[in-house]
C-alpha positions, 0 to 999 in steps of 0.5 A, a space after each residue: 499500500 505504502 509503495 503504490 502511494 510512493 509511486 503515485 505522488 513520484 508520477 504527479 510531481 513528474 507530470 507538475 515539473 513536465 507542465 512547468 516546462 512547457 508554460 515556461 518554455 512557452 512563455 518563454 517563446 512568446 514574441 514581446 509586443 509593444 503597442 503605442 497610441 501615436 494620435 492623428 495619421 501625418 502629425 508630428 507625434 505620429 511620424 515620430 512613434 513610427 520612427 521609434 517603432 521602427 528603430 526599437 524593431 532593429 533594436 531588439 530583433 523579434 520585438 513586435 512594435 504597432 503604432 495605432 492612430 488615435 484622436 490626440 493626447 486625451 485619448 492616448 491617456 484613456 487608453 493608457 490608463 485603460 491598459 489597452 495600449 503600452 506606450 503613447 505620446 502625449 501633451 505634457 499639459 493633458 489632464 491624467 489620473 495616475 496610471 500614467 509614467 513619463 519615458 522621454 520628451 519627444 520635442 516641444 509643442 508651440 500653442 498657435 493661433 493663426 488669424 486671418 488678416 481681415 478678421 480684426 482679433 489682435 490678441 486671444 481676448 479678441 476671439 469673443 464674438 468670432 468664429 474659431 477652429 479647433 481640434 477635436 475633445 479627443 486631442 489635448 488641444 481642445 483642453 489646451 484651448 478651454 484653459 487659455 480661454 478660461 485665462 483670458 475671460 471667455 466663457 464657453 457661449 462667448 465664442 463659436 468654438 467648433 471641433 473639427 480635424 485640420 483639414 477641415 480647419 484649414 478649408 474652414 479658414 480660406 473659405 472665410 466659414 471661421 476666423 480663427 483656428 489654435 493649434 498646439 504643434 512644432 513651429 513649422 508644422 506643415 499643414 500650418 505653413 499650407 495654411 499660412 503661406 498661400 493666404 492672408 493669414 497673421 500668427 497671434 502673440 499669446 503671452 503670459 506664459 509663466 503665469 499659465 505655468 502657475 496652473 499647469 506648470 508643465 508650460 513654458 516660455 517660448 517664441 515662434 521664430 520670425 520666418 518659422 512659416 515664409 521667410 519673403 515677407 517673413 512670416 511672423 514678421 518678428 519674434 512671437 512671444 507663445 507658450 510651449 509645452 512638451 509632447 513627451 512618451 509616456 507608458 502605462 504604469 505596469 509596463 514591464 519595466 525591462 521592456 521600458 529601459 530597453 526602449 528609453 535605451 534605443 531612444 538615445 542610444 540610436 538617435 542618429 538612425 531616429 533622426 535620420 527618419 525624422 528631424 523632430 527626432 534631434 529633439 528627444 532627451 532624458 527625463 530629469 529629476 528638476 522636470 516640472 512635470 506631474 507623471 513619475 517616471 517610468 521604472 525601466 526609465 528611470 533604470 536607464 538613466 541611472 545606469 551609470 550612477 554609482 550608489 550614494 555610498 560607493 559615490 562618496 566612499 572617500 568623504 564617509 572615509 575620510 570624515 568617519 574619524 573626526 565624526 568620532 571625536 566631534 559626536 564625541 565631545 558633543 556628547 560630553 558638552 551636552 552632559 555638561 550643558 545638562 548638568 550645569 542647566 539642572 544646577 541652575 534650576 536647583 537655584 533658583 527653586 533655592 532662591 525661591 523658597 528663601 523668598 517664602 521664607 523672608 515673605 513669612 518673617 516680614 512686618 513691612 510692606 515695603 519688604 514684601 514689595 521688594 519681594 514681589 519686585 525680585 519675582 517678576 524680575 526672576 520670572 522675566 529671566 526664566 521666560 527670556 530662557 526658555 525663549 533661548 532654549 537654554 531651559 526646558 518646557 517641563 523645567 519652566 513648569 514645575 519652576 512657574 508652579 513654585 514661583 506662584 505658590 511664593 508670589 500668592 504667599 507674599 500677596 496675602 501677607 502684603 494684604 495682611 498687612 495693609 488691611 491690619 486695623 489700629 488699636 484704640 486708645 481705650 484698648 491701648 489703656 486697658 
């Protein structure tokens, strides 16, 4: 019977080992896969995402990388938070609700307000009462527009803001169906160039970027350079102040750190290949500790950025060893000084309490009001000195409370004695003769 049970147990163990081996083989043979939400087809973010995908496939043979067209940053964030994609491009001022972490800064997008020259619009606030084409609600550009509108005092019913795709917005501007277009795009954007280079359009300044950053720290001051869209006559005619915001590469929080590490590595160690596919890749830079971004850095990206950094102890080993000996000496000296200070403080508090007892004895023996008034003045002076010592931390709060309890008792004794002396009734002449 026992031998039969042992055989059954051995068979079960063998089958479990075989099953575990098969599962490990299947999992190991699976092709790593990354999905990227990239924004509208033809946009700068889509081109950069395609370049990243192509370079990553070369750097990591056997890895599957798919780029998906989306409506923009807002939709990308929603897909990331739902776990439906792994990586996405995102305008840095897009609202997120957690579960999204940064990998790298791709390039800077610029707030751009383009108006018809015959519209009479000279500032963002002048949009009141006009028709303006803005990005669809799935785009972070839409959020950026309404954030600006609130800042410049424009309510939703003050202007007719029409969400539409870029091609439709260009057509509406050319046909005079809208008076302005708002976009958040890299300077020199091809769609904006096509709109402004052949038609009577101008770019309007968007000042106060630093004030806007008080609400959204991702926003920074920038300019649209003179001649960014046309050399002669230059358009814009001079450097035009505006707000800029980083375009980020972000990942879902639970993306495999190894994949995130390899992706970050490909961004910076294959930069020349990326730039060959799109010049915007030349602006890719790491997320630094002093970046004004609300997003945390993904662990895999952080591991790549810190790859050459020695541990804190290793980096400062010589300093630690040089400081160890004087630290021990100084610590011993500080301990001795503190012990001496505590001892002297206790002696001083003991002297104060003994002085109070002496003053109480004097009050009990005193027969004149003048002497009691003098004692009262001495008590007030002593209390004032101890309060100053408490402010300067020469005495502790507990020591002061013990002192004040005794002080109040002595002060009450002096006041009672003074009251009795001042209210003592003089003897009558008949009582004195008797």
